[in-house]
mmCIF file of the N, C-alpha and C atoms, coordinates in Angstrom:
data_MODEL
# 
_entry.id   MODEL 
# 
loop_
_atom_site.group_PDB 
_atom_site.id 
_atom_site.type_symbol 
_atom_site.label_atom_id 
_atom_site.label_alt_id 
_atom_site.label_comp_id 
_atom_site.label_asym_id 
_atom_site.label_entity_id 
_atom_site.label_seq_id 
_atom_site.pdbx_PDB_ins_code 
_atom_site.Cartn_x 
_atom_site.Cartn_y 
_atom_site.Cartn_z 
_atom_site.occupancy 
_atom_site.B_iso_or_equiv 
_atom_site.pdbx_formal_charge 
_atom_site.auth_seq_id 
_atom_site.auth_comp_id 
_atom_site.auth_asym_id 
_atom_site.auth_atom_id 
_atom_site.pdbx_PDB_model_num 
ATOM 1   N N  . MET A 1 1  ? 126.761 46.806 78.458 1.00 0.00 ? 1  MET A N  1 
ATOM 2   C CA . MET A 1 1  ? 127.516 47.920 77.872 1.00 0.00 ? 1  MET A CA 1 
ATOM 3   C C  . MET A 1 1  ? 127.744 47.679 76.375 1.00 0.00 ? 1  MET A C  1 
ATOM 4   N N  . ASN A 1 2  ? 128.273 46.506 76.037 1.00 0.00 ? 2  ASN A N  1 
ATOM 5   C CA . ASN A 1 2  ? 128.513 46.199 74.632 1.00 0.00 ? 2  ASN A CA 1 
ATOM 6   C C  . ASN A 1 2  ? 127.214 46.169 73.840 1.00 0.00 ? 2  ASN A C  1 
ATOM 7   N N  . ARG A 1 3  ? 126.156 45.710 74.490 1.00 0.00 ? 3  ARG A N  1 
ATOM 8   C CA . ARG A 1 3  ? 124.864 45.598 73.804 1.00 0.00 ? 3  ARG A CA 1 
ATOM 9   C C  . ARG A 1 3  ? 124.362 46.987 73.398 1.00 0.00 ? 3  ARG A C  1 
ATOM 10  N N  . SER A 1 4  ? 124.491 47.962 74.292 1.00 0.00 ? 4  SER A N  1 
ATOM 11  C CA . SER A 1 4  ? 124.010 49.312 73.972 1.00 0.00 ? 4  SER A CA 1 
ATOM 12  C C  . SER A 1 4  ? 124.859 49.930 72.863 1.00 0.00 ? 4  SER A C  1 
ATOM 13  N N  . VAL A 1 5  ? 126.159 49.645 72.861 1.00 0.00 ? 5  VAL A N  1 
ATOM 14  C CA . VAL A 1 5  ? 127.038 50.183 71.813 1.00 0.00 ? 5  VAL A CA 1 
ATOM 15  C C  . VAL A 1 5  ? 126.647 49.595 70.472 1.00 0.00 ? 5  VAL A C  1 
ATOM 16  N N  . SER A 1 6  ? 126.385 48.289 70.421 1.00 0.00 ? 6  SER A N  1 
ATOM 17  C CA . SER A 1 6  ? 126.008 47.656 69.153 1.00 0.00 ? 6  SER A CA 1 
ATOM 18  C C  . SER A 1 6  ? 124.650 48.167 68.692 1.00 0.00 ? 6  SER A C  1 
ATOM 19  N N  . SER A 1 7  ? 123.742 48.433 69.627 1.00 0.00 ? 7  SER A N  1 
ATOM 20  C CA . SER A 1 7  ? 122.428 48.946 69.230 1.00 0.00 ? 7  SER A CA 1 
ATOM 21  C C  . SER A 1 7  ? 122.574 50.366 68.680 1.00 0.00 ? 7  SER A C  1 
ATOM 22  N N  . GLN A 1 8  ? 123.505 51.157 69.265 1.00 0.00 ? 8  GLN A N  1 
ATOM 23  C CA . GLN A 1 8  ? 123.755 52.504 68.743 1.00 0.00 ? 8  GLN A CA 1 
ATOM 24  C C  . GLN A 1 8  ? 124.316 52.418 67.335 1.00 0.00 ? 8  GLN A C  1 
ATOM 25  N N  . LYS A 1 9  ? 125.199 51.440 67.082 1.00 0.00 ? 9  LYS A N  1 
ATOM 26  C CA . LYS A 1 9  ? 125.773 51.264 65.740 1.00 0.00 ? 9  LYS A CA 1 
ATOM 27  C C  . LYS A 1 9  ? 124.686 50.905 64.747 1.00 0.00 ? 9  LYS A C  1 
ATOM 28  N N  . SER A 1 10 ? 123.801 49.978 65.119 1.00 0.00 ? 10 SER A N  1 
ATOM 29  C CA . SER A 1 10 ? 122.738 49.559 64.193 1.00 0.00 ? 10 SER A CA 1 
ATOM 30  C C  . SER A 1 10 ? 121.768 50.710 63.944 1.00 0.00 ? 10 SER A C  1 
ATOM 31  N N  . ILE A 1 11 ? 121.520 51.536 64.963 1.00 0.00 ? 11 ILE A N  1 
ATOM 32  C CA . ILE A 1 11 ? 120.650 52.701 64.785 1.00 0.00 ? 11 ILE A CA 1 
ATOM 33  C C  . ILE A 1 11 ? 121.304 53.692 63.830 1.00 0.00 ? 11 ILE A C  1 
ATOM 34  N N  . GLY A 1 12 ? 122.623 53.858 63.947 1.00 0.00 ? 12 GLY A N  1 
ATOM 35  C CA . GLY A 1 12 ? 123.345 54.754 63.045 1.00 0.00 ? 12 GLY A CA 1 
ATOM 36  C C  . GLY A 1 12 ? 123.284 54.248 61.613 1.00 0.00 ? 12 GLY A C  1 
ATOM 37  N N  . LEU A 1 13 ? 123.458 52.932 61.434 1.00 0.00 ? 13 LEU A N  1 
ATOM 38  C CA . LEU A 1 13 ? 123.381 52.354 60.090 1.00 0.00 ? 13 LEU A CA 1 
ATOM 39  C C  . LEU A 1 13 ? 121.978 52.509 59.528 1.00 0.00 ? 13 LEU A C  1 
ATOM 40  N N  . LEU A 1 14 ? 120.980 52.322 60.388 1.00 0.00 ? 14 LEU A N  1 
ATOM 41  C CA . LEU A 1 14 ? 119.588 52.440 59.951 1.00 0.00 ? 14 LEU A CA 1 
ATOM 42  C C  . LEU A 1 14 ? 119.286 53.868 59.507 1.00 0.00 ? 14 LEU A C  1 
ATOM 43  N N  . SER A 1 15 ? 119.736 54.842 60.282 1.00 0.00 ? 15 SER A N  1 
ATOM 44  C CA . SER A 1 15 ? 119.478 56.242 59.919 1.00 0.00 ? 15 SER A CA 1 
ATOM 45  C C  . SER A 1 15 ? 120.208 56.612 58.635 1.00 0.00 ? 15 SER A C  1 
ATOM 46  N N  . THR A 1 16 ? 121.416 56.050 58.441 1.00 0.00 ? 16 THR A N  1 
ATOM 47  C CA . THR A 1 16 ? 122.152 56.300 57.197 1.00 0.00 ? 16 THR A CA 1 
ATOM 48  C C  . THR A 1 16 ? 121.403 55.709 56.016 1.00 0.00 ? 16 THR A C  1 
ATOM 49  N N  . ALA A 1 17 ? 120.879 54.498 56.186 1.00 0.00 ? 17 ALA A N  1 
ATOM 50  C CA . ALA A 1 17 ? 120.130 53.841 55.109 1.00 0.00 ? 17 ALA A CA 1 
ATOM 51  C C  . ALA A 1 17 ? 118.862 54.637 54.799 1.00 0.00 ? 17 ALA A C  1 
ATOM 52  N N  . ILE A 1 18 ? 118.185 55.126 55.839 1.00 0.00 ? 18 ILE A N  1 
ATOM 53  C CA . ILE A 1 18 ? 116.958 55.908 55.639 1.00 0.00 ? 18 ILE A CA 1 
ATOM 54  C C  . ILE A 1 18 ? 117.280 57.190 54.889 1.00 0.00 ? 18 ILE A C  1 
ATOM 55  N N  . ARG A 1 19 ? 118.416 57.810 55.230 1.00 0.00 ? 19 ARG A N  1 
ATOM 56  C CA . ARG A 1 19 ? 118.815 59.040 54.549 1.00 0.00 ? 19 ARG A CA 1 
ATOM 57  C C  . ARG A 1 19 ? 119.085 58.772 53.067 1.00 0.00 ? 19 ARG A C  1 
ATOM 58  N N  . LYS A 1 20 ? 119.773 57.649 52.787 1.00 0.00 ? 20 LYS A N  1 
ATOM 59  C CA . LYS A 1 20 ? 120.060 57.304 51.393 1.00 0.00 ? 20 LYS A CA 1 
ATOM 60  C C  . LYS A 1 20 ? 118.772 57.022 50.624 1.00 0.00 ? 20 LYS A C  1 
ATOM 61  N N  . ILE A 1 21 ? 117.833 56.305 51.271 1.00 0.00 ? 21 ILE A N  1 
ATOM 62  C CA . ILE A 1 21 ? 116.552 55.995 50.621 1.00 0.00 ? 21 ILE A CA 1 
ATOM 63  C C  . ILE A 1 21 ? 115.773 57.284 50.364 1.00 0.00 ? 21 ILE A C  1 
ATOM 64  N N  . ASN A 1 22 ? 115.767 58.189 51.352 1.00 0.00 ? 22 ASN A N  1 
ATOM 65  C CA . ASN A 1 22 ? 115.062 59.469 51.169 1.00 0.00 ? 22 ASN A CA 1 
ATOM 66  C C  . ASN A 1 22 ? 115.691 60.265 50.039 1.00 0.00 ? 22 ASN A C  1 
ATOM 67  N N  . GLY A 1 23 ? 117.029 60.232 49.938 1.00 0.00 ? 23 GLY A N  1 
ATOM 68  C CA . GLY A 1 23 ? 117.715 60.942 48.866 1.00 0.00 ? 23 GLY A CA 1 
ATOM 69  C C  . GLY A 1 23 ? 117.341 60.364 47.509 1.00 0.00 ? 23 GLY A C  1 
ATOM 70  N N  . ALA A 1 24 ? 117.274 59.031 47.418 1.00 0.00 ? 24 ALA A N  1 
ATOM 71  C CA . ALA A 1 24 ? 116.922 58.373 46.159 1.00 0.00 ? 24 ALA A CA 1 
ATOM 72  C C  . ALA A 1 24 ? 115.479 58.714 45.775 1.00 0.00 ? 24 ALA A C  1 
ATOM 73  N N  . ILE A 1 25 ? 114.582 58.714 46.753 1.00 0.00 ? 25 ILE A N  1 
ATOM 74  C CA . ILE A 1 25 ? 113.165 59.022 46.486 1.00 0.00 ? 25 ILE A CA 1 
ATOM 75  C C  . ILE A 1 25 ? 113.022 60.465 46.015 1.00 0.00 ? 25 ILE A C  1 
ATOM 76  N N  . SER A 1 26 ? 113.722 61.392 46.661 1.00 0.00 ? 26 SER A N  1 
ATOM 77  C CA . SER A 1 26 ? 113.620 62.793 46.253 1.00 0.00 ? 26 SER A CA 1 
ATOM 78  C C  . SER A 1 26 ? 114.219 62.985 44.867 1.00 0.00 ? 26 SER A C  1 
ATOM 79  N N  . LEU A 1 27 ? 115.277 62.229 44.540 1.00 0.00 ? 27 LEU A N  1 
ATOM 80  C CA . LEU A 1 27 ? 115.878 62.314 43.205 1.00 0.00 ? 27 LEU A CA 1 
ATOM 81  C C  . LEU A 1 27 ? 114.902 61.826 42.146 1.00 0.00 ? 27 LEU A C  1 
ATOM 82  N N  . VAL A 1 28 ? 114.226 60.708 42.418 1.00 0.00 ? 28 VAL A N  1 
ATOM 83  C CA . VAL A 1 28 ? 113.222 60.179 41.483 1.00 0.00 ? 28 VAL A CA 1 
ATOM 84  C C  . VAL A 1 28 ? 112.068 61.163 41.324 1.00 0.00 ? 28 VAL A C  1 
ATOM 85  N N  . ASN A 1 29 ? 111.630 61.745 42.436 1.00 0.00 ? 29 ASN A N  1 
ATOM 86  C CA . ASN A 1 29 ? 110.539 62.728 42.370 1.00 0.00 ? 29 ASN A CA 1 
ATOM 87  C C  . ASN A 1 29 ? 110.958 63.934 41.542 1.00 0.00 ? 29 ASN A C  1 
ATOM 88  N N  . LEU A 1 30 ? 112.215 64.353 41.696 1.00 0.00 ? 30 LEU A N  1 
ATOM 89  C CA . LEU A 1 30 ? 112.710 65.494 40.933 1.00 0.00 ? 30 LEU A CA 1 
ATOM 90  C C  . LEU A 1 30 ? 112.738 65.162 39.444 1.00 0.00 ? 30 LEU A C  1 
ATOM 91  N N  . LEU A 1 31 ? 113.167 63.956 39.095 1.00 0.00 ? 31 LEU A N  1 
ATOM 92  C CA . LEU A 1 31 ? 113.202 63.541 37.686 1.00 0.00 ? 31 LEU A CA 1 
ATOM 93  C C  . LEU A 1 31 ? 111.791 63.497 37.102 1.00 0.00 ? 31 LEU A C  1 
ATOM 94  N N  . HIS A 1 32 ? 110.840 62.970 37.854 1.00 0.00 ? 32 HIS A N  1 
ATOM 95  C CA . HIS A 1 32 ? 109.450 62.938 37.386 1.00 0.00 ? 32 HIS A CA 1 
ATOM 96  C C  . HIS A 1 32 ? 108.906 64.359 37.226 1.00 0.00 ? 32 HIS A C  1 
ATOM 97  N N  . PHE A 1 33 ? 109.292 65.238 38.150 1.00 0.00 ? 33 PHE A N  1 
ATOM 98  C CA . PHE A 1 33 ? 108.816 66.619 38.095 1.00 0.00 ? 33 PHE A CA 1 
ATOM 99  C C  . PHE A 1 33 ? 109.376 67.333 36.864 1.00 0.00 ? 33 PHE A C  1 
ATOM 100 N N  . LEU A 1 34 ? 110.648 67.039 36.516 1.00 0.00 ? 34 LEU A N  1 
ATOM 101 C CA . LEU A 1 34 ? 111.276 67.693 35.369 1.00 0.00 ? 34 LEU A CA 1 
ATOM 102 C C  . LEU A 1 34 ? 110.692 67.190 34.052 1.00 0.00 ? 34 LEU A C  1 
ATOM 103 N N  . GLN A 1 35 ? 110.225 65.953 34.035 1.00 0.00 ? 35 GLN A N  1 
ATOM 104 C CA . GLN A 1 35 ? 109.614 65.436 32.815 1.00 0.00 ? 35 GLN A CA 1 
ATOM 105 C C  . GLN A 1 35 ? 108.206 65.932 32.760 1.00 0.00 ? 35 GLN A C  1 
# 
């Protein structure tokens, strides 16, 4: 039970990190596009 909860937490952290990375990449792409 605890193992599945911790895996859900790590999956949530991973998805949050992926979202932040995607946001940073899109921001860089937007800056390159504007230049």
